[in-house]
Structure formats: C-alpha cells, structure tokens
PDB file as gemmi writes it, atoms N, CA and C in Angstrom:
CRYST1    1.000    1.000    1.000  90.00  90.00  90.00 P 1                      
ATOM      1  N   UNK A   1    -160.334  48.781 -58.252  1.00  0.00           N  
ATOM      2  CA  UNK A   1    -161.436  48.066 -59.909  1.00  0.00           C  
ATOM      3  C   UNK A   1    -162.200  46.998 -59.655  1.00  0.00           C  
ATOM      4  N   UNK A   2    -163.366  47.630 -60.080  1.00  0.00           N  
ATOM      5  CA  UNK A   2    -164.159  46.042 -59.859  1.00  0.00           C  
ATOM      6  C   UNK A   2    -164.786  45.526 -61.626  1.00  0.00           C  
ATOM      7  N   UNK A   3    -164.504  44.282 -61.605  1.00  0.00           N  
ATOM      8  CA  UNK A   3    -165.376  44.151 -62.959  1.00  0.00           C  
ATOM      9  C   UNK A   3    -166.411  43.871 -63.111  1.00  0.00           C  
ATOM     10  N   UNK A   4    -167.601  44.431 -63.466  1.00  0.00           N  
ATOM     11  CA  UNK A   4    -168.854  44.140 -63.403  1.00  0.00           C  
ATOM     12  C   UNK A   4    -169.231  42.761 -64.509  1.00  0.00           C  
ATOM     13  N   UNK A   5    -168.582  41.935 -64.903  1.00  0.00           N  
ATOM     14  CA  UNK A   5    -168.783  40.718 -65.198  1.00  0.00           C  
ATOM     15  C   UNK A   5    -170.429  40.235 -65.250  1.00  0.00           C  
ATOM     16  N   UNK A   6    -170.646  39.396 -66.419  1.00  0.00           N  
ATOM     17  CA  UNK A   6    -171.114  37.925 -65.881  1.00  0.00           C  
ATOM     18  C   UNK A   6    -170.385  36.690 -65.321  1.00  0.00           C  
ATOM     19  N   UNK A   7    -170.915  36.591 -65.112  1.00  0.00           N  
ATOM     20  CA  UNK A   7    -170.241  35.483 -64.610  1.00  0.00           C  
ATOM     21  C   UNK A   7    -171.508  33.657 -64.931  1.00  0.00           C  
ATOM     22  N   UNK A   8    -170.732  32.998 -65.801  1.00  0.00           N  
ATOM     23  CA  UNK A   8    -171.941  31.696 -66.443  1.00  0.00           C  
ATOM     24  C   UNK A   8    -171.913  30.756 -65.637  1.00  0.00           C  
ATOM     25  N   UNK A   9    -173.022  29.921 -65.961  1.00  0.00           N  
ATOM     26  CA  UNK A   9    -172.918  28.573 -65.199  1.00  0.00           C  
ATOM     27  C   UNK A   9    -171.314  27.813 -65.423  1.00  0.00           C  
ATOM     28  N   UNK A  10    -170.641  27.975 -66.277  1.00  0.00           N  
ATOM     29  CA  UNK A  10    -168.942  27.027 -66.559  1.00  0.00           C  
ATOM     30  C   UNK A  10    -168.069  27.937 -65.872  1.00  0.00           C  
ATOM     31  N   UNK A  11    -168.488  28.902 -64.927  1.00  0.00           N  
ATOM     32  CA  UNK A  11    -167.774  29.732 -64.473  1.00  0.00           C  
ATOM     33  C   UNK A  11    -166.957  30.673 -65.193  1.00  0.00           C  
ATOM     34  N   UNK A  12    -167.126  30.400 -66.379  1.00  0.00           N  
ATOM     35  CA  UNK A  12    -166.591  31.770 -67.749  1.00  0.00           C  
ATOM     36  C   UNK A  12    -167.160  33.370 -66.724  1.00  0.00           C  
ATOM     37  N   UNK A  13    -166.820  34.466 -67.439  1.00  0.00           N  
ATOM     38  CA  UNK A  13    -166.994  35.592 -67.870  1.00  0.00           C  
ATOM     39  C   UNK A  13    -166.947  36.663 -68.227  1.00  0.00           C  
ATOM     40  N   UNK A  14    -168.040  36.677 -68.997  1.00  0.00           N  
ATOM     41  CA  UNK A  14    -168.219  37.583 -70.430  1.00  0.00           C  
ATOM     42  C   UNK A  14    -168.891  39.334 -69.783  1.00  0.00           C  
ATOM     43  N   UNK A  15    -168.449  40.168 -70.647  1.00  0.00           N  
ATOM     44  CA  UNK A  15    -168.756  41.219 -70.075  1.00  0.00           C  
ATOM     45  C   UNK A  15    -169.558  42.130 -71.182  1.00  0.00           C  
ATOM     46  N   UNK A  16    -170.493  41.120 -71.643  1.00  0.00           N  
ATOM     47  CA  UNK A  16    -171.264  41.596 -72.493  1.00  0.00           C  
ATOM     48  C   UNK A  16    -172.508  40.272 -71.901  1.00  0.00           C  
ATOM     49  N   UNK A  17    -174.081  40.611 -72.103  1.00  0.00           N  
ATOM     50  CA  UNK A  17    -174.963  39.663 -72.088  1.00  0.00           C  
ATOM     51  C   UNK A  17    -176.085  39.325 -73.159  1.00  0.00           C  
ATOM     52  N   UNK A  18    -175.614  39.144 -73.995  1.00  0.00           N  
ATOM     53  CA  UNK A  18    -176.461  38.877 -75.186  1.00  0.00           C  
ATOM     54  C   UNK A  18    -177.537  37.416 -75.607  1.00  0.00           C  
ATOM     55  N   UNK A  19    -178.269  37.986 -76.162  1.00  0.00           N  
ATOM     56  CA  UNK A  19    -179.238  36.935 -76.301  1.00  0.00           C  
ATOM     57  C   UNK A  19    -178.676  36.335 -78.267  1.00  0.00           C  
ATOM     58  N   UNK A  20    -177.904  35.108 -77.914  1.00  0.00           N  
ATOM     59  CA  UNK A  20    -177.791  34.696 -79.459  1.00  0.00           C  
ATOM     60  C   UNK A  20    -178.695  33.544 -79.873  1.00  0.00           C  
ATOM     61  N   UNK A  21    -178.911  34.887 -80.999  1.00  0.00           N  
ATOM     62  CA  UNK A  21    -179.698  34.062 -82.224  1.00  0.00           C  
ATOM     63  C   UNK A  21    -179.119  32.861 -83.104  1.00  0.00           C  
ATOM     64  N   UNK A  22    -179.248  31.840 -83.311  1.00  0.00           N  
ATOM     65  CA  UNK A  22    -178.210  31.147 -83.981  1.00  0.00           C  
ATOM     66  C   UNK A  22    -178.681  30.190 -85.321  1.00  0.00           C  
ATOM     67  N   UNK A  23    -179.356  30.973 -86.863  1.00  0.00           N  
ATOM     68  CA  UNK A  23    -179.594  30.133 -86.831  1.00  0.00           C  
ATOM     69  C   UNK A  23    -178.770  28.671 -87.681  1.00  0.00           C  
ATOM     70  N   UNK A  24    -179.513  27.532 -87.928  1.00  0.00           N  
ATOM     71  CA  UNK A  24    -178.848  26.279 -88.059  1.00  0.00           C  
ATOM     72  C   UNK A  24    -178.735  25.895 -89.225  1.00  0.00           C  
ATOM     73  N   UNK A  25    -179.122  26.533 -90.100  1.00  0.00           N  
ATOM     74  CA  UNK A  25    -178.891  26.666 -92.129  1.00  0.00           C  
ATOM     75  C   UNK A  25    -178.697  28.119 -92.610  1.00  0.00           C  
ATOM     76  N   UNK A  26    -178.655  28.199 -93.904  1.00  0.00           N  
ATOM     77  CA  UNK A  26    -178.563  30.122 -94.067  1.00  0.00           C  
ATOM     78  C   UNK A  26    -179.892  30.518 -94.215  1.00  0.00           C  
ATOM     79  N   UNK A  27    -180.680  29.041 -94.973  1.00  0.00           N  
ATOM     80  CA  UNK A  27    -182.841  29.135 -95.211  1.00  0.00           C  
ATOM     81  C   UNK A  27    -182.965  30.189 -93.760  1.00  0.00           C  
ATOM     82  N   UNK A  28    -182.296  29.722 -92.188  1.00  0.00           N  
ATOM     83  CA  UNK A  28    -183.090  30.640 -91.912  1.00  0.00           C  
ATOM     84  C   UNK A  28    -182.895  31.558 -91.162  1.00  0.00           C  
ATOM     85  N   UNK A  29    -181.891  32.031 -92.326  1.00  0.00           N  
ATOM     86  CA  UNK A  29    -180.627  33.643 -91.904  1.00  0.00           C  
ATOM     87  C   UNK A  29    -181.650  34.749 -91.840  1.00  0.00           C  
ATOM     88  N   UNK A  30    -182.757  34.990 -92.543  1.00  0.00           N  
ATOM     89  CA  UNK A  30    -184.026  36.536 -92.737  1.00  0.00           C  
ATOM     90  C   UNK A  30    -184.819  36.380 -90.998  1.00  0.00           C  
ATOM     91  N   UNK A  31    -184.854  34.725 -90.525  1.00  0.00           N  
ATOM     92  CA  UNK A  31    -186.027  35.212 -89.424  1.00  0.00           C  
ATOM     93  C   UNK A  31    -185.048  35.137 -88.133  1.00  0.00           C  
ATOM     94  N   UNK A  32    -183.919  35.023 -87.726  1.00  0.00           N  
ATOM     95  CA  UNK A  32    -182.810  35.377 -86.978  1.00  0.00           C  
ATOM     96  C   UNK A  32    -182.427  36.818 -87.767  1.00  0.00           C  
ATOM     97  N   UNK A  33    -182.505  37.283 -88.451  1.00  0.00           N  
ATOM     98  CA  UNK A  33    -182.344  38.438 -88.784  1.00  0.00           C  
ATOM     99  C   UNK A  33    -183.383  39.510 -88.662  1.00  0.00           C  
ATOM    100  N   UNK A  34    -184.205  38.866 -88.654  1.00  0.00           N  
ATOM    101  CA  UNK A  34    -185.393  39.599 -87.804  1.00  0.00           C  
ATOM    102  C   UNK A  34    -185.467  39.784 -87.117  1.00  0.00           C  
ATOM    103  N   UNK A  35    -185.678  39.197 -86.220  1.00  0.00           N  
ATOM    104  CA  UNK A  35    -185.277  38.550 -84.686  1.00  0.00           C  
ATOM    105  C   UNK A  35    -184.841  39.660 -83.364  1.00  0.00           C  
ATOM    106  N   UNK A  36    -183.629  39.778 -84.536  1.00  0.00           N  
ATOM    107  CA  UNK A  36    -182.039  40.740 -84.098  1.00  0.00           C  
ATOM    108  C   UNK A  36    -182.902  42.360 -83.977  1.00  0.00           C  
ATOM    109  N   UNK A  37    -184.060  42.469 -85.363  1.00  0.00           N  
ATOM    110  CA  UNK A  37    -183.853  43.429 -85.727  1.00  0.00           C  
ATOM    111  C   UNK A  37    -184.550  44.440 -84.503  1.00  0.00           C  
ATOM    112  N   UNK A  38    -185.916  43.144 -84.311  1.00  0.00           N  
ATOM    113  CA  UNK A  38    -186.894  43.626 -83.150  1.00  0.00           C  
ATOM    114  C   UNK A  38    -186.444  43.418 -82.033  1.00  0.00           C  
ATOM    115  N   UNK A  39    -185.549  42.861 -81.394  1.00  0.00           N  
ATOM    116  CA  UNK A  39    -185.218  41.824 -79.869  1.00  0.00           C  
ATOM    117  C   UNK A  39    -184.427  43.055 -79.729  1.00  0.00           C  
ATOM    118  N   UNK A  40    -184.371  43.995 -78.475  1.00  0.00           N  
ATOM    119  CA  UNK A  40    -182.595  44.489 -78.277  1.00  0.00           C  
ATOM    120  C   UNK A  40    -181.981  43.698 -77.382  1.00  0.00           C  
ATOM    121  N   UNK A  41    -181.115  43.709 -77.186  1.00  0.00           N  
ATOM    122  CA  UNK A  41    -179.986  42.782 -76.823  1.00  0.00           C  
ATOM    123  C   UNK A  41    -179.509  41.484 -77.176  1.00  0.00           C  
ATOM    124  N   UNK A  42    -179.878  41.509 -78.229  1.00  0.00           N  
ATOM    125  CA  UNK A  42    -179.612  40.621 -79.301  1.00  0.00           C  
ATOM    126  C   UNK A  42    -178.956  40.182 -80.170  1.00  0.00           C  
ATOM    127  N   UNK A  43    -177.962  38.958 -80.181  1.00  0.00           N  
ATOM    128  CA  UNK A  43    -176.900  39.427 -81.836  1.00  0.00           C  
ATOM    129  C   UNK A  43    -177.879  37.751 -82.737  1.00  0.00           C  
ATOM    130  N   UNK A  44    -177.144  37.718 -84.130  1.00  0.00           N  
ATOM    131  CA  UNK A  44    -177.352  37.106 -84.561  1.00  0.00           C  
ATOM    132  C   UNK A  44    -175.646  36.256 -85.175  1.00  0.00           C  
ATOM    133  N   UNK A  45    -175.626  35.060 -85.614  1.00  0.00           N  
ATOM    134  CA  UNK A  45    -174.335  34.901 -86.831  1.00  0.00           C  
ATOM    135  C   UNK A  45    -174.762  34.582 -87.772  1.00  0.00           C  
ATOM    136  N   UNK A  46    -175.399  34.959 -89.232  1.00  0.00           N  
ATOM    137  CA  UNK A  46    -175.701  35.272 -90.708  1.00  0.00           C  
ATOM    138  C   UNK A  46    -174.567  34.177 -91.035  1.00  0.00           C  
ATOM    139  N   UNK A  47    -174.961  33.530 -91.546  1.00  0.00           N  
ATOM    140  CA  UNK A  47    -173.602  32.452 -92.085  1.00  0.00           C  
ATOM    141  C   UNK A  47    -174.738  31.770 -93.458  1.00  0.00           C  
ATOM    142  N   UNK A  48    -173.651  31.366 -94.745  1.00  0.00           N  
ATOM    143  CA  UNK A  48    -174.218  30.584 -95.749  1.00  0.00           C  
ATOM    144  C   UNK A  48    -173.926  28.839 -96.024  1.00  0.00           C  
ATOM    145  N   UNK A  49    -174.504  28.776 -94.985  1.00  0.00           N  
ATOM    146  CA  UNK A  49    -174.217  26.720 -94.859  1.00  0.00           C  
ATOM    147  C   UNK A  49    -175.203  26.169 -94.502  1.00  0.00           C  
ATOM    148  N   UNK A  50    -174.905  25.036 -94.468  1.00  0.00           N  
ATOM    149  CA  UNK A  50    -175.391  23.972 -93.871  1.00  0.00           C  
ATOM    150  C   UNK A  50    -176.647  23.087 -95.036  1.00  0.00           C  
ATOM    151  N   UNK A  51    -176.267  23.696 -96.022  1.00  0.00           N  
ATOM    152  CA  UNK A  51    -177.519  23.653 -96.780  1.00  0.00           C  
ATOM    153  C   UNK A  51    -176.815  22.578 -98.151  1.00  0.00           C  
ATOM    154  N   UNK A  52    -176.582  21.134 -99.148  1.00  0.00           N  
ATOM    155  CA  UNK A  52    -175.913  20.596 -99.781  1.00  0.00           C  
ATOM    156  C   UNK A  52    -174.651  20.218 -99.756  1.00  0.00           C  
ATOM    157  N   UNK A  53    -173.929  20.341 -98.438  1.00  0.00           N  
ATOM    158  CA  UNK A  53    -172.587  20.298 -97.661  1.00  0.00           C  
ATOM    159  C   UNK A  53    -172.293  18.620 -97.734  1.00  0.00           C  
ATOM    160  N   UNK A  54    -170.645  18.214 -97.655  1.00  0.00           N  
ATOM    161  CA  UNK A  54    -170.908  17.384 -97.521  1.00  0.00           C  
ATOM    162  C   UNK A  54    -169.953  17.009 -95.590  1.00  0.00           C  
ATOM    163  N   UNK A  55    -170.559  15.673 -95.571  1.00  0.00           N  
ATOM    164  CA  UNK A  55    -170.367  16.120 -93.836  1.00  0.00           C  
ATOM    165  C   UNK A  55    -168.531  16.678 -93.209  1.00  0.00           C  
ATOM    166  N   UNK A  56    -167.898  15.855 -93.489  1.00  0.00           N  
ATOM    167  CA  UNK A  56    -166.761  17.121 -93.247  1.00  0.00           C  
ATOM    168  C   UNK A  56    -167.025  18.346 -92.237  1.00  0.00           C  
ATOM    169  N   UNK A  57    -167.534  19.368 -93.905  1.00  0.00           N  
ATOM    170  CA  UNK A  57    -168.140  20.220 -93.585  1.00  0.00           C  
ATOM    171  C   UNK A  57    -168.959  20.787 -92.395  1.00  0.00           C  
ATOM    172  N   UNK A  58    -169.577  20.114 -92.753  1.00  0.00           N  
ATOM    173  CA  UNK A  58    -171.352  19.835 -92.279  1.00  0.00           C  
ATOM    174  C   UNK A  58    -170.440  20.198 -90.664  1.00  0.00           C  
ATOM    175  N   UNK A  59    -169.983  19.310 -90.115  1.00  0.00           N  
ATOM    176  CA  UNK A  59    -169.606  19.159 -89.187  1.00  0.00           C  
ATOM    177  C   UNK A  59    -168.891  20.023 -88.401  1.00  0.00           C  
ATOM    178  N   UNK A  60    -168.208  20.714 -89.311  1.00  0.00           N  
ATOM    179  CA  UNK A  60    -167.099  21.788 -89.153  1.00  0.00           C  
ATOM    180  C   UNK A  60    -168.102  22.802 -88.665  1.00  0.00           C  
ATOM    181  N   UNK A  61    -169.272  23.258 -89.822  1.00  0.00           N  
ATOM    182  CA  UNK A  61    -169.967  24.227 -89.034  1.00  0.00           C  
ATOM    183  C   UNK A  61    -170.969  24.090 -87.910  1.00  0.00           C  
ATOM    184  N   UNK A  62    -170.775  22.564 -87.545  1.00  0.00           N  
ATOM    185  CA  UNK A  62    -171.778  22.347 -86.231  1.00  0.00           C  
ATOM    186  C   UNK A  62    -171.285  22.814 -84.856  1.00  0.00           C  
ATOM    187  N   UNK A  63    -169.220  22.487 -85.294  1.00  0.00           N  
ATOM    188  CA  UNK A  63    -168.896  22.910 -84.482  1.00  0.00           C  
ATOM    189  C   UNK A  63    -169.114  24.485 -84.479  1.00  0.00           C  
ATOM    190  N   UNK A  64    -168.915  24.840 -85.573  1.00  0.00           N  
ATOM    191  CA  UNK A  64    -168.221  26.508 -85.340  1.00  0.00           C  
ATOM    192  C   UNK A  64    -169.547  26.960 -84.751  1.00  0.00           C  
ATOM    193  N   UNK A  65    -170.947  26.777 -84.549  1.00  0.00           N  
ATOM    194  CA  UNK A  65    -171.812  27.235 -84.728  1.00  0.00           C  
ATOM    195  C   UNK A  65    -171.748  26.344 -83.179  1.00  0.00           C  
ATOM    196  N   UNK A  66    -172.007  26.334 -82.336  1.00  0.00           N  
ATOM    197  CA  UNK A  66    -171.384  25.265 -80.466  1.00  0.00           C  
ATOM    198  C   UNK A  66    -171.157  26.776 -80.364  1.00  0.00           C  
ATOM    199  N   UNK A  67    -169.575  26.737 -80.854  1.00  0.00           N  
ATOM    200  CA  UNK A  67    -169.026  27.573 -80.310  1.00  0.00           C  
ATOM    201  C   UNK A  67    -168.607  28.498 -80.113  1.00  0.00           C  
ATOM    202  N   UNK A  68    -169.558  29.108 -80.912  1.00  0.00           N  
ATOM    203  CA  UNK A  68    -170.294  30.853 -81.209  1.00  0.00           C  
ATOM    204  C   UNK A  68    -171.196  31.032 -79.623  1.00  0.00           C  
ATOM    205  N   UNK A  69    -172.170  30.171 -79.723  1.00  0.00           N  
ATOM    206  CA  UNK A  69    -173.055  30.304 -78.147  1.00  0.00           C  
ATOM    207  C   UNK A  69    -172.661  29.758 -77.159  1.00  0.00           C  
ATOM    208  N   UNK A  70    -170.788  28.849 -76.600  1.00  0.00           N  
ATOM    209  CA  UNK A  70    -170.860  29.605 -75.667  1.00  0.00           C  
ATOM    210  C   UNK A  70    -169.528  30.410 -75.123  1.00  0.00           C  
ATOM    211  N   UNK A  71    -170.182  31.520 -76.512  1.00  0.00           N  
ATOM    212  CA  UNK A  71    -169.407  32.364 -76.443  1.00  0.00           C  
ATOM    213  C   UNK A  71    -169.193  33.345 -74.081  1.00  0.00           C  
ATOM    214  N   UNK A  72    -168.476  33.152 -73.832  1.00  0.00           N  
ATOM    215  CA  UNK A  72    -169.295  33.811 -72.026  1.00  0.00           C  
ATOM    216  C   UNK A  72    -169.334  35.384 -72.497  1.00  0.00           C  
ATOM    217  N   UNK A  73    -169.586  36.039 -73.573  1.00  0.00           N  
ATOM    218  CA  UNK A  73    -170.267  37.550 -73.992  1.00  0.00           C  
ATOM    219  C   UNK A  73    -171.721  37.097 -74.179  1.00  0.00           C  
ATOM    220  N   UNK A  74    -172.658  35.456 -74.290  1.00  0.00           N  
ATOM    221  CA  UNK A  74    -173.945  34.668 -74.569  1.00  0.00           C  
ATOM    222  C   UNK A  74    -173.859  34.351 -73.816  1.00  0.00           C  
ATOM    223  N   UNK A  75    -175.500  35.077 -73.065  1.00  0.00           N  
ATOM    224  CA  UNK A  75    -176.241  34.729 -72.055  1.00  0.00           C  
ATOM    225  C   UNK A  75    -177.345  33.893 -71.948  1.00  0.00           C  
ATOM    226  N   UNK A  76    -177.933  33.512 -73.461  1.00  0.00           N  
ATOM    227  CA  UNK A  76    -179.093  32.829 -73.365  1.00  0.00           C  
ATOM    228  C   UNK A  76    -179.194  32.901 -75.030  1.00  0.00           C  
ATOM    229  N   UNK A  77    -179.414  31.699 -75.428  1.00  0.00           N  
ATOM    230  CA  UNK A  77    -179.111  31.030 -76.774  1.00  0.00           C  
ATOM    231  C   UNK A  77    -180.850  30.501 -77.388  1.00  0.00           C  
ATOM    232  N   UNK A  78    -180.751  31.373 -78.486  1.00  0.00           N  
ATOM    233  CA  UNK A  78    -182.198  30.782 -79.032  1.00  0.00           C  
ATOM    234  C   UNK A  78    -181.136  30.034 -80.076  1.00  0.00           C  
ATOM    235  N   UNK A  79    -181.750  28.955 -81.099  1.00  0.00           N  
ATOM    236  CA  UNK A  79    -182.060  27.828 -82.448  1.00  0.00           C  
ATOM    237  C   UNK A  79    -183.123  28.713 -82.828  1.00  0.00           C  
ATOM    238  N   UNK A  80    -182.513  28.690 -84.552  1.00  0.00           N  
ATOM    239  CA  UNK A  80    -183.651  28.739 -85.419  1.00  0.00           C  
ATOM    240  C   UNK A  80    -183.070  28.048 -86.367  1.00  0.00           C  
ATOM    241  N   UNK A  81    -184.029  26.329 -86.531  1.00  0.00           N  
ATOM    242  CA  UNK A  81    -183.349  26.233 -87.852  1.00  0.00           C  
ATOM    243  C   UNK A  81    -185.040  24.966 -87.940  1.00  0.00           C  
ATOM    244  N   UNK A  82    -185.118  24.683 -89.559  1.00  0.00           N  
ATOM    245  CA  UNK A  82    -186.039  24.419 -90.119  1.00  0.00           C  
ATOM    246  C   UNK A  82    -186.556  22.942 -90.446  1.00  0.00           C  
ATOM    247  N   UNK A  83    -185.442  22.494 -89.689  1.00  0.00           N  
ATOM    248  CA  UNK A  83    -185.889  20.790 -89.745  1.00  0.00           C  
ATOM    249  C   UNK A  83    -184.748  19.678 -90.846  1.00  0.00           C  
ATOM    250  N   UNK A  84    -184.878  20.735 -91.835  1.00  0.00           N  
ATOM    251  CA  UNK A  84    -184.474  19.515 -92.814  1.00  0.00           C  
ATOM    252  C   UNK A  84    -183.065  19.373 -93.458  1.00  0.00           C  
ATOM    253  N   UNK A  85    -181.965  21.282 -92.598  1.00  0.00           N  
ATOM    254  CA  UNK A  85    -181.038  21.045 -92.732  1.00  0.00           C  
ATOM    255  C   UNK A  85    -180.111  19.782 -92.518  1.00  0.00           C  
ATOM    256  N   UNK A  86    -178.575  19.984 -93.058  1.00  0.00           N  
ATOM    257  CA  UNK A  86    -177.593  19.408 -92.987  1.00  0.00           C  
ATOM    258  C   UNK A  86    -177.084  19.582 -91.771  1.00  0.00           C  
ATOM    259  N   UNK A  87    -176.891  20.492 -91.104  1.00  0.00           N  
ATOM    260  CA  UNK A  87    -176.153  21.180 -89.882  1.00  0.00           C  
ATOM    261  C   UNK A  87    -177.095  19.918 -88.547  1.00  0.00           C  
ATOM    262  N   UNK A  88    -176.303  19.659 -87.847  1.00  0.00           N  
ATOM    263  CA  UNK A  88    -176.352  18.892 -86.876  1.00  0.00           C  
ATOM    264  C   UNK A  88    -177.381  19.828 -85.805  1.00  0.00           C  
ATOM    265  N   UNK A  89    -178.316  20.143 -85.841  1.00  0.00           N  
ATOM    266  CA  UNK A  89    -179.605  20.934 -84.577  1.00  0.00           C  
ATOM    267  C   UNK A  89    -179.631  20.221 -83.460  1.00  0.00           C  
ATOM    268  N   UNK A  90    -179.675  19.130 -83.869  1.00  0.00           N  
ATOM    269  CA  UNK A  90    -179.832  18.205 -82.420  1.00  0.00           C  
ATOM    270  C   UNK A  90    -178.938  18.508 -81.573  1.00  0.00           C  
ATOM    271  N   UNK A  91    -177.642  18.222 -82.620  1.00  0.00           N  
ATOM    272  CA  UNK A  91    -176.555  17.854 -81.343  1.00  0.00           C  
ATOM    273  C   UNK A  91    -176.361  20.053 -81.162  1.00  0.00           C  
ATOM    274  N   UNK A  92    -176.601  20.714 -81.749  1.00  0.00           N  
ATOM    275  CA  UNK A  92    -176.773  21.978 -81.527  1.00  0.00           C  
ATOM    276  C   UNK A  92    -177.297  22.105 -80.346  1.00  0.00           C  
ATOM    277  N   UNK A  93    -178.635  21.500 -80.238  1.00  0.00           N  
ATOM    278  CA  UNK A  93    -179.720  22.009 -79.606  1.00  0.00           C  
ATOM    279  C   UNK A  93    -178.905  21.463 -78.295  1.00  0.00           C  
ATOM    280  N   UNK A  94    -178.501  19.995 -78.263  1.00  0.00           N  
ATOM    281  CA  UNK A  94    -177.989  19.419 -76.760  1.00  0.00           C  
ATOM    282  C   UNK A  94    -176.742  19.776 -75.918  1.00  0.00           C  
ATOM    283  N   UNK A  95    -175.442  20.523 -77.114  1.00  0.00           N  
ATOM    284  CA  UNK A  95    -174.758  20.579 -76.272  1.00  0.00           C  
ATOM    285  C   UNK A  95    -174.940  22.441 -75.898  1.00  0.00           C  
ATOM    286  N   UNK A  96    -175.357  22.960 -76.429  1.00  0.00           N  
ATOM    287  CA  UNK A  96    -175.503  24.537 -75.933  1.00  0.00           C  
ATOM    288  C   UNK A  96    -176.806  24.164 -74.893  1.00  0.00           C  
ATOM    289  N   UNK A  97    -177.222  23.749 -75.158  1.00  0.00           N  
ATOM    290  CA  UNK A  97    -178.361  23.534 -73.035  1.00  0.00           C  
ATOM    291  C   UNK A  97    -177.600  22.659 -72.275  1.00  0.00           C  
ATOM    292  N   UNK A  98    -176.246  22.279 -72.327  1.00  0.00           N  
ATOM    293  CA  UNK A  98    -175.739  21.589 -71.798  1.00  0.00           C  
ATOM    294  C   UNK A  98    -174.591  23.097 -70.420  1.00  0.00           C  
ATOM    295  N   UNK A  99    -174.800  24.558 -71.438  1.00  0.00           N  
ATOM    296  CA  UNK A  99    -174.480  25.413 -71.404  1.00  0.00           C  
ATOM    297  C   UNK A  99    -174.974  25.715 -69.605  1.00  0.00           C  
ATOM    298  N   UNK A 100    -176.617  25.396 -69.792  1.00  0.00           N  
ATOM    299  CA  UNK A 100    -176.768  26.317 -68.779  1.00  0.00           C  
ATOM    300  C   UNK A 100    -177.587  28.084 -68.967  1.00  0.00           C  
ATOM    301  N   UNK A 101    -177.266  28.106 -70.419  1.00  0.00           N  
ATOM    302  CA  UNK A 101    -177.618  29.446 -71.522  1.00  0.00           C  
ATOM    303  C   UNK A 101    -179.208  29.064 -71.300  1.00  0.00           C  
ATOM    304  N   UNK A 102    -179.681  29.448 -70.741  1.00  0.00           N  
ATOM    305  CA  UNK A 102    -181.561  28.748 -71.258  1.00  0.00           C  
ATOM    306  C   UNK A 102    -182.610  30.396 -71.719  1.00  0.00           C  
TER     307      UNK A 102                                                      
END                                                                             
C-alpha cells in the first residue's frame, strides 16, 4: 500500500494540501471567511482573540495561530492582518515564512 501524501519542506507529511487563511485578530475573521467561501481548497481558523488582551494571553494566541499554520495538512498560508492588533502578526509572518509554505 502506498500513501499519497504531501511532503513538506520540514519533512512532515500531510494528507491534505490546504491553503490556510489565518486571521491575526477577530476583526479580520469576516475577510478570512469571505476568502474561504470563494476560493476552493482553503480553510480558516476563526477566533475571537487578538484585541484588548494582556500579553500572556496574546502570546498564547500568537503561538496557537503559528502552530495551526505549521500543520502538515497546510501547504500554504495567507495571514489576514489589520496591523493594529495585539497579536504579534510580524512574528507570525516570520515563523510561518520559515516553514517554506508560500
């Protein structure tokens, strides 16, 4: 039996090849959701975080969003950001870009 998965640049293998549309703040959920409704093969991780939170919570949210993007079932990533959120969208971009998922 042969597994027809997707080998990622880091050596992990996924069974899916989604484009993850990741909103960095709750205010970007509608845009991320609209993209996913119009583009086949995309998924989004809607959440209610990233605004008016204290640093420990913001770090946890940022770490979680990065981890979701690193899933081997994700082949490419689009971060939807407003630029004013408390989550570290620049760190998200840097760490997710390093995965080679463009």
